[in-house]
N, C-alpha and C positions, 0 to 999 in steps of 0.2 A: 504494500500500500504506500505509494510514493506521496509524501507530503512535501510541502515547499522546503527544500533543504536549507535555504537561507533564512528561514524563520528562526527566531530566538529559540534556544533549547527549551525554555519553559513552555513555549507555545507548542513545540513538537511533542513534549511529554504530555501536556494536557490533551492534545489531539489524539495521541496514541491511547491514552486511558479511555477517552470517550468512545473511541472506535473499536477497541479490542477487549476491554474488560467485560465481565458479565453484566447484563442489563436485561431489561424487559424485551427489547428487540434483539435479534441475533446480530452478532458482529458483522455478518455479511450484509444484512439489510442496512445497518448504520453506515457501513463503508460505501455501499452503493448510493445511499442518499447523499453522503458527503461528496462523493465523486461527481454525481449528477449535478449538484448545486455548484460545484467548482467549475465544471465545464460550462454551465450556463453563464457563469460570472466571468468567463474569459480565461480560465486556466489553460496554459499551454502544455501542462504536464499531465493532465488527467482527462480522459475521455468520459463522456456521459455514460452512466451505467443504466441497465434496464431496471425499472422499478415496477412494483405492482401498479396496475392502472389507476387504482383509487388514490395513490400517493402523488402521481405526476403533477397535477395542477397545484396541489398544496406545496410541494417542494419548490416548484417554479415560483409560486407566489412568495414564499419565504425568502428565496434566494434573490429575487429581483424586485419585489415590491412588498417588503415585510410590513410596512405600515398599513397595507390593505387587508391583512389577515383579520378575519372576523370570527365571532362566536359561531356563526353558521359553518365556516370552514372546519372548525374543530368538531362541531356536531356531526358533520358529514363523515368525518373519520371515525367518530364513535359509532355511528350507525353502520359503518363498514366493518366494525368489530375491533377497532383499536382502543386500548385503554388510555386513560389520561397519562399514565406513565410512558406508554409507547409514543403517544403524540408529543410529549415533552422531549423524549429522546430524538425523535424524528426532526423536531424543530431545531434542537441544538445541533444536530448533524448537518442539516441544511444551512444553518447560520454559519457553522464552522467552515463548510465548503466554500460558501460565498465569500466569507472573510479572508480565508487563506488565498483564494484566487485574486482578490483585490490586493492583498499584501504582496503576492508574487508579482503582479503587474506593477505595483508601486516600486518595489525593489528593482525590478528590471528597468523602469524608467530612470531611477536614480543612477543606475549603472550605465546609462546611455544606450540601452537596448530597445 
Protein backbone atom coordinates (compact mmCIF):
# COMPACT_ATOMS: atom_id res chain seq x y z
CA UNK A 1 0.00 0.00 0.00
CA UNK A 2 2.00 2.99 -1.22
CA UNK A 3 1.52 6.14 0.78
CA UNK A 4 3.10 9.44 -0.01
CA UNK A 5 6.74 8.63 0.86
CA UNK A 6 7.60 12.29 1.41
CA UNK A 7 4.89 12.68 4.06
CA UNK A 8 6.13 13.22 7.60
CA UNK A 9 6.79 10.00 9.50
CA UNK A 10 3.97 10.71 11.97
CA UNK A 11 1.50 11.04 9.10
CA UNK A 12 2.73 7.79 7.55
CA UNK A 13 2.37 5.97 10.90
CA UNK A 14 -1.14 7.32 11.49
CA UNK A 15 -2.17 6.34 7.96
CA UNK A 16 -0.73 2.84 8.37
CA UNK A 17 -2.61 2.38 11.63
CA UNK A 18 -5.91 3.53 10.14
CA UNK A 19 -5.53 1.36 7.06
CA UNK A 20 -4.14 -1.84 8.55
CA UNK A 21 -5.15 -2.28 12.19
CA UNK A 22 -8.30 -4.18 13.15
CA UNK A 23 -11.48 -2.20 12.78
CA UNK A 24 -15.11 -2.49 11.84
CA UNK A 25 -14.34 -2.53 8.10
CA UNK A 26 -11.77 -4.87 6.63
CA UNK A 27 -8.32 -3.43 5.96
CA UNK A 28 -8.89 -4.20 2.26
CA UNK A 29 -12.02 -2.02 2.16
CA UNK A 30 -10.35 0.80 4.10
CA UNK A 31 -7.34 0.70 1.76
CA UNK A 32 -9.59 0.69 -1.32
CA UNK A 33 -11.52 3.71 -0.01
CA UNK A 34 -8.28 5.58 0.70
CA UNK A 35 -6.81 4.79 -2.72
CA UNK A 36 -10.05 5.68 -4.53
CA UNK A 37 -10.25 9.04 -2.78
CA UNK A 38 -6.55 9.71 -3.42
CA UNK A 39 -6.93 9.01 -7.13
CA UNK A 40 -9.98 11.30 -7.31
CA UNK A 41 -7.98 14.02 -5.59
CA UNK A 42 -5.10 13.89 -8.06
CA UNK A 43 -2.65 11.36 -6.66
CA UNK A 44 -0.04 10.32 -9.18
CA UNK A 45 0.97 7.35 -7.04
CA UNK A 46 -2.33 5.52 -6.55
CA UNK A 47 -5.00 4.33 -8.93
CA UNK A 48 -8.68 4.33 -8.03
CA UNK A 49 -9.77 1.05 -6.50
CA UNK A 50 -13.05 -0.75 -7.05
CA UNK A 51 -15.55 -0.04 -4.31
CA UNK A 52 -18.95 -1.49 -3.48
CA UNK A 53 -21.50 0.41 -5.57
CA UNK A 54 -23.24 1.90 -2.54
CA UNK A 55 -19.98 3.58 -1.40
CA UNK A 56 -18.88 5.24 -4.64
CA UNK A 57 -20.98 8.42 -4.44
CA UNK A 58 -20.28 8.85 -0.72
CA UNK A 59 -16.51 8.44 -1.07
CA UNK A 60 -16.47 10.84 -4.02
CA UNK A 61 -18.47 13.40 -2.04
CA UNK A 62 -16.17 13.13 0.99
CA UNK A 63 -13.05 13.37 -1.18
CA UNK A 64 -14.16 16.24 -3.40
CA UNK A 65 -16.97 18.10 -1.61
CA UNK A 66 -16.91 17.13 2.05
CA UNK A 67 -18.90 20.19 3.05
CA UNK A 68 -21.85 18.78 1.08
CA UNK A 69 -22.16 15.54 3.09
CA UNK A 70 -25.59 15.39 4.69
CA UNK A 71 -27.43 13.26 7.23
CA UNK A 72 -29.23 11.69 4.26
CA UNK A 73 -25.91 10.44 2.87
CA UNK A 74 -25.19 8.72 6.18
CA UNK A 75 -28.75 7.35 6.38
CA UNK A 76 -28.37 5.86 2.89
CA UNK A 77 -25.28 3.97 4.00
CA UNK A 78 -27.05 2.80 7.16
CA UNK A 79 -29.91 1.51 5.01
CA UNK A 80 -27.33 -0.31 2.87
CA UNK A 81 -26.21 -2.14 6.02
CA UNK A 82 -23.24 -0.10 7.24
CA UNK A 83 -22.97 0.65 10.95
CA UNK A 84 -22.10 4.07 12.30
CA UNK A 85 -18.63 2.79 13.16
CA UNK A 86 -18.13 1.52 9.60
CA UNK A 87 -19.33 4.83 8.14
CA UNK A 88 -16.92 6.67 10.43
CA UNK A 89 -14.00 4.50 9.25
CA UNK A 90 -15.01 4.95 5.60
CA UNK A 91 -15.19 8.71 6.11
CA UNK A 92 -11.77 8.80 7.77
CA UNK A 93 -10.20 6.73 4.98
CA UNK A 94 -11.73 8.86 2.23
CA UNK A 95 -10.54 12.02 4.01
CA UNK A 96 -7.08 10.53 4.45
CA UNK A 97 -6.80 9.62 0.77
CA UNK A 98 -7.90 13.07 -0.36
CA UNK A 99 -5.60 14.78 2.12
CA UNK A 100 -2.56 12.69 1.23
CA UNK A 101 -3.12 13.32 -2.48
CA UNK A 102 -3.22 17.05 -1.86
CA UNK A 103 -0.10 16.83 0.30
CA UNK A 104 1.63 14.87 -2.47
CA UNK A 105 0.69 17.51 -5.07
CA UNK A 106 1.76 20.35 -2.77
CA UNK A 107 5.14 18.79 -2.04
CA UNK A 108 5.62 18.13 -5.73
CA UNK A 109 4.86 21.79 -6.51
CA UNK A 110 7.33 22.96 -3.87
CA UNK A 111 9.97 20.72 -5.42
CA UNK A 112 9.32 22.31 -8.80
CA UNK A 113 7.55 19.33 -10.34
